[in-house]
Every structure is written in C-alpha cells, then in structure tokens.
N, C-alpha and C positions, 0 to 999 in steps of 0.2 A: 537615569531611571533603572531601578533594579528589577530585572525580569526573571521570574522563576518558572521553569517548565517542568511538569511532572508527567512521566510516562511509565507504563508497566514494563517496558523493555527499552533497551538502547543498544545500538550497534556495538560490538559485532553480533549481538543476539539476533535471532530471526524475528521478523515481523515488520510490516509496513508502518505501523504506528510509531515504533521507535525510530525507524529510518526518517520519517517525516519530521518528527520532533528534533532529531539530530541535525537535519539539513537546515531547519529554521534557526536553531540556536547558533549553529556555526556561522550563519550569515548575520545574525544580530551581533555576535561578537566581532565579526569582521567590520561591521559598521561603527564599532566603538561602544556598543551598548554593554552594560553589566548584566550579562545573561548566563544562567546556569541551567543545566538539564539534570534533574534528579531521577534516578531509577533504582529499583531494588538491586541489592548485591546478587551476583550470580550464584547458582548452586555449585558450579564448578569454575575453576580459574580459567580466564581467557589466555589465549596464546599471544595476544597483542594488547598493548596498554590502552586505556581509555584516553579520549581527547581531554585536554586540560579543563574544558568547560563541563565535563560530565562528572557528577558526584553520585556515588553509590551508597545507599543506606541499607542497614539490615531490615529484613521484613519478616514479620511473624504475626499471625499465621499467614500461610500462602498456599494457594491451590492453583496450579498451572500458572497463568499470568496474573491471577488475582493475588494481591498482596497488601498487607497493612504495613506501611513504612513506619519504622521506629526512629525517633529522634528528629522528626520532621519540623516540629514547632519552631525552633530557632530560625530556620530558613524561611518559614512562612512569615514570621514577625518582621524580618528584615526586608522582605520583598515589597515593591511598590505595586506590581501586578503579578498575580498568580495565574498561570496558564496551564489548565488541566487538559491532557490528551486522553480522551474518553473513548471506550470504556477503560477504567482502571478501578475495578471492583476492590473494595477493601481500603483504598486510600481516598477515592473520590468523596465518600461520605464524610470522613473526618475533615477533609479540606473544605467542603461546602459548609459544614457546621462552623469551623473556625472562621471562615470569611464572613459569615453572617454575624457571628458574635463580635468580631473585631472590626467589622466594617471595612474589610479588605476587598479591593476589586478582584473579582474572579471572572476569568473568561475561559471558554472551553473550545477545543476543536473536537467536534463530534465525528469520529472516524467511521464508525459502522455499528450495526447491531450484531452482537454475538449470537451465533446460531448453533444449535445442536439438536439432538433428538433425545428421547428418553428422559431420565431424571434430570440430567444437566439442562436439557432444553426447557423443562418445566421450571427449574431454578431460575434460568434467565428470564422467563416470562413473569414469574412472581416478583423478581427484582424490579423489572420495568414497571410493574404496577405499584409496588409499595415503597421503593427506595429512589428510583430514578427521578420522579417528579421533584423531590426535594433538592436534588443536585442541580437540576435544570433551573429551578427558581432562584438558586443562589448565584447564577451566572448573569453578569451584565451583558455579555456578548457571547454568541455561539456561532463558531465558524464551521461551515460545511463546504465540502468540495463541490457540491452542486445542490441546487434546490430540488432537482429531479430526484436525487436520492433521499433528501430530507423528507420530501412529501410522501415517500413510500416507506418510511422508516418509523420507528417507535417515537420519534420526536415530532411527528406530523401534527398532532393535535396541539402540542405546546407551541409549535411554530404558527399555527393558525390563530392562536390566542395572543401571541406575542411576536408578531412579524418584525417589529423594530429591533428585536434582540438578535436576529439572524443575519449573518453576512456570508454571501457566497464568495469563496476564495478557492478557485481551482488550484490543485497542487502543481508543483513546478518541475522543471527539468533544467539541468546545468547545460546550457547551450554552448559552452566553451568546450565541453567534452563529448556530448552526444550530438554528433554531426554525421552526415553521410560520408562514406569512405570505403576503403578495402578492408575486408575481414581477414581472418587467419584460420581457415578451415583446417589446415594441416595440424595446428596446435591441438584441435579437438579430435583428430583422427578421422575427419570427414573427407571423402573423395572430392576432388575439385569439380567433377562433373555432376555431382549429386544435386537434387533439389532439396532444400533444407527448410523444414518447419522448426521454429524455435519456441522455447518456453523458458520462463524465468519466474521463480517463486519459491517460497519456503516449502519444504517437503516433510513437515512434521504433522503430528496429529491435529494440532490446533488449526492447521491450514489445509485440511483434507478437502475443503470446498473448492480448491484451486482447479479441480477437474482433470488431474493427470491421468486417471484411469480412463476417462472418456476420450482423452486425446490419444492414448495408446490404442484404444479400440478403433478409433477413426483411422489411424495411420495403417493399421493392419491391412486394410483393403485398398490402400493407395499403391501406385506402381512401385516396383522394387528399387527404383533409383531414388525414391523419397527417403531421406534420412531425417532424424529428429535430434536436435541439440537441446538438452535439458539442463538448465543452469539452476542450481539450488541444492540445498542440503537439509537433512532432517531425519527423524526416526522412521519415516515411511519410505525413505529412498530404497531400501532393500526390497520392500513390498513392490514398488514400481519396477525395479529391475527384474524381480521374479515374474511379474506380470508380462513384461516385454518378452522374456524368455518363453513363457507359456503361450503367448500369441505368435511366436515364431519370428519376431522382429528384433531380437536382441542385438543382432549385428548391425542393425540400422539405427539403433538408439544409442546416443552418446551422452552419458551422464557425466557432466563436467564438474559436479559438486559445487562447492563455494567458489565463486569467481570474485576477486577483489574489485571494488568499485572502479578503480582506474582501468581495469581490463574489460569491464562490461561493454563499452562501446564496440570493441573488437568482436565480442560475442554476438551482439546484435547485428553487426555488419556481415557476419557469416551466415545470416539467415535470409531466406527468400521471403518467407511469410512468418509472422509472429502469431502464435496461438494463445488466446486468453479465454479458456473454456470454463470459467468459474461457474459453480452450480447453483448458488443461491445468494440472498441478500447480505450475507456476510462480506461480500465484495461490494465496495462502495464507489470505487474510482478506477484504478488500474494504472498506477504510477509506472510500472514496467512497460505497459502498453504505450504510454506517452513517450517513454524513453526510446523504445523501438521506433516509434513514428518519427521522433526527432532524428534518428539515424537513417530515415528514408525507407523504413520497412513497413509495408501494409500489414494490417492486423485483422485476424478473424477472431471475433469475441462473442461472448454470450450477450444476448439482448436483455440486460439487467438495468434497473434504475441506477443512474450514476455512470455506469460503464458506457452507456450509449451516448453520454455527453463527451466522452473521450474519442470514441471511434464512430465516425459518421458513415452509416451504411451506404454503400454505393459511391463513396467519395474517397475515403481514406482506408477502407476495408469493408468487411462484411459482418453483419450481425446474424446470429443464429439462436434458436431457442435453447435455453440451458438444458443440459443433459441429453440433448438430441444428437446422438452419435452420427446418424446418417446425414443430418443437416451439416454437422461439423465437417464430416468427410467431404461432402459435396462442395462446400465453400472453400476448403483448402485445395481441393482438386481444381476448382475453377481458376484460382489465382496462380497455382503452380503451372497449369497448362497454358495460360494466356500471358505470354511475356509482355506484350504492350500494355495490357490492362494492369498487370502487376506494377510495371514501371509508372504508369499514370497514377495509380493509387499511392505509390511510394512517394512521389513528388508532392502530391497533395497532403500526405501525412506529415512530411517534413514541414511544409508551409504552415499547416494548422498548429502543429506542436510549437513552432517558433512564435506564432501569433498569440496563442492562448495559454500555454503552460510554461510559466517562467517563475523561478523562485524569487527573483528580485521584486517582481510585482506582488507576489504573495506576501513577502515580508513588509513591503510598503503598506499593504492593506492592514496588516497586523499592527504596525506602528501607529497608523491613523486611529485604529480602535483603542489601542493602549492610551493614547493621548486623550481620547474622548472620555474613557472611563475614569481617568485620573484627574481630568480637568487641566492637564498641562497643554499649553498652546504650542 
C-alpha cells in the first residue's frame, strides 16, 4: 500500500504538526509500508539532512506555514491513500479537489484550529466558513487526538453530522526512550539543589500561544531556588530572554535552545515539574507534556480542551485556567514544595503515559482505517 502524508512542516523545522507526521511515517516505513512524507522546501538550508522518507517540494505562493505545493500531482496519482495533516492552507484545497475528481481515498489528521487576532484571525475565520467544509467533506476518515478537542473546535458541527468519519487516536510517545531516570542538570548550568520548572516548545511567532510570558511572570514570585529550564528555539527567544532579564530572573532561566530528540529525555528528567501554560485553543493535545509524563515528571497545564485529556487534574498534575498567572504560580509552588505529592503524581504520570500514549497503537489505528477506506482486507 502506497501511503502519502502531506504536512506544512517537517523536522527539523519547528512545529508539532510536522513532528507528529514524521513520527507516524517513520513507523510506517519501519513496518515495511511504502510511506512518504511531503513538505514544502525550506526557505533556508538545513544543517542536517532529511530522513530518506521525507520529500521536499517547491511551494508558491506561501505565507508563513501556508503554502501551495508545486509538482504534487504525480505523487497523488501514485498513492493508494493520501493522508493530509491539517491545517495545511494552500495545499489542502487542491488535494481535496484532486481526490474528489479522481476518487482517491483521502484521510486527515485534524491537528488544531489556527488562532490569531486582527486581520489574520479574521482570515482564519473566513477560511473556516467558506473553504474548510469542502476539505472536510472530501475526507473518508478524520483522526483527532481527542473527541474533547474536536467537540470544542471548528469541526464540531461536521463531527455531529458525520460521527462515523471521526476516529479518536491519541498521539504517542516513544517508550523506549522516554522513561524515568537521572537527568543532567550540569549540562544546562542548573545547580543540583535547585527546584526546576521545565518547558519545551517552539519559540517562534506562530507558537506565541505556548504561554512562555505567563510562565516567566509566574516564576518571578517563586522562591529564589526555583530555576526554569526552557527547551526550544525560534524568533521570539530573544524576546523571552529580555523579559526574564526585565523580571529579574535571568540568572534562574536556562534557555537551552534546540535539544536533539535523543537528548530530550535527559532534559525532561532534569525537571521537577513540567509547565504547559498554553493560552488558547490553538493547543490541542500536548505531546511534550505526554513525553514529560512518560519520564515520570508531573505537569501543570492549562485547562484547555484536549490538553485536559493528557493531564489528569489531581492525579498526574494540576490544571489551571489559561492566562491566569497567579493560578499557574500557585500550582507550581504546590508541587515544588510538596515532595511526596510530586513523587505520587510523577509515578501516576508515567503509568498513564505508558497506558494511553503509544505511537505503535496510533499507527495500528491508522492502518486499520487505511484498509477500511481502500477495501483492502
């Protein structure tokens, strides 16, 4: 079976959508499937080569992560199943039209609703009214990381009308790598005796909803022995570093930049508590939160649809209202000050991650759907 995945980004580019698509295709290939991930050519050259299963195509026009892929049709023609990682504005529309005209099975992973303010926010809203319904109608199956998020998103009405098309498939964790163990605080310049709040996420303009400013504001009033390990890179990193300096906590904030995937477990294990303070519904799941949990680290997260299916309040961590700096500070302080409670939550977090978030189960669910839409037994 020839499987074609389409994503607006692919590693090493920033973005959870691309990372999820990459993890899925990597495992499909490992199982012997003929799977390819297509993404736009980068605007600047990468320092590391793409994986063999990643193909880059020129894109024009393009706006941010929106891009119209050029030369896509031969790949669509050869595929048995086309899997769209959405949103992918500029390409999703042409793919949906092609699949309808040529009777090609199209499936979609609905990752999240794009959110913004001003003119861009209005553009997203108009797109969801006039263009998105046609893309959804072209899909035989629509995968969501949780029904909780889907029911609070722009696809809610379509799901209510076509429940048989929707499949809940939680995202996964590589449980061979993300396991409890010793961290390496010295590598990040963190004192051994410090209490450490962790964060991991893209620090670019497209991911400003990650809540880094709220996290820094919350940490300002935590005890002086509280340090913050921030993993991630992007065009807003300097802004965050400047804010930490303005708040007088720069010496306690350790910006690690890009950390390779193989080194991420060590970073998580260096944390006492993981913070996931996303501010709005552009956050749909929380893959990094699930990875931290797999490493035995409890999580303080925003109480958002989808995210609350990853972090169980009062069991694997604490949920707080989005953008509520005081609530975020109080929740972090509670876990940092109560060692037995933090250990209890950490053990439960590892157990839940192992039971619920597994890439192999996710890929098994996809293969079942692929067979259904193609009629292959």
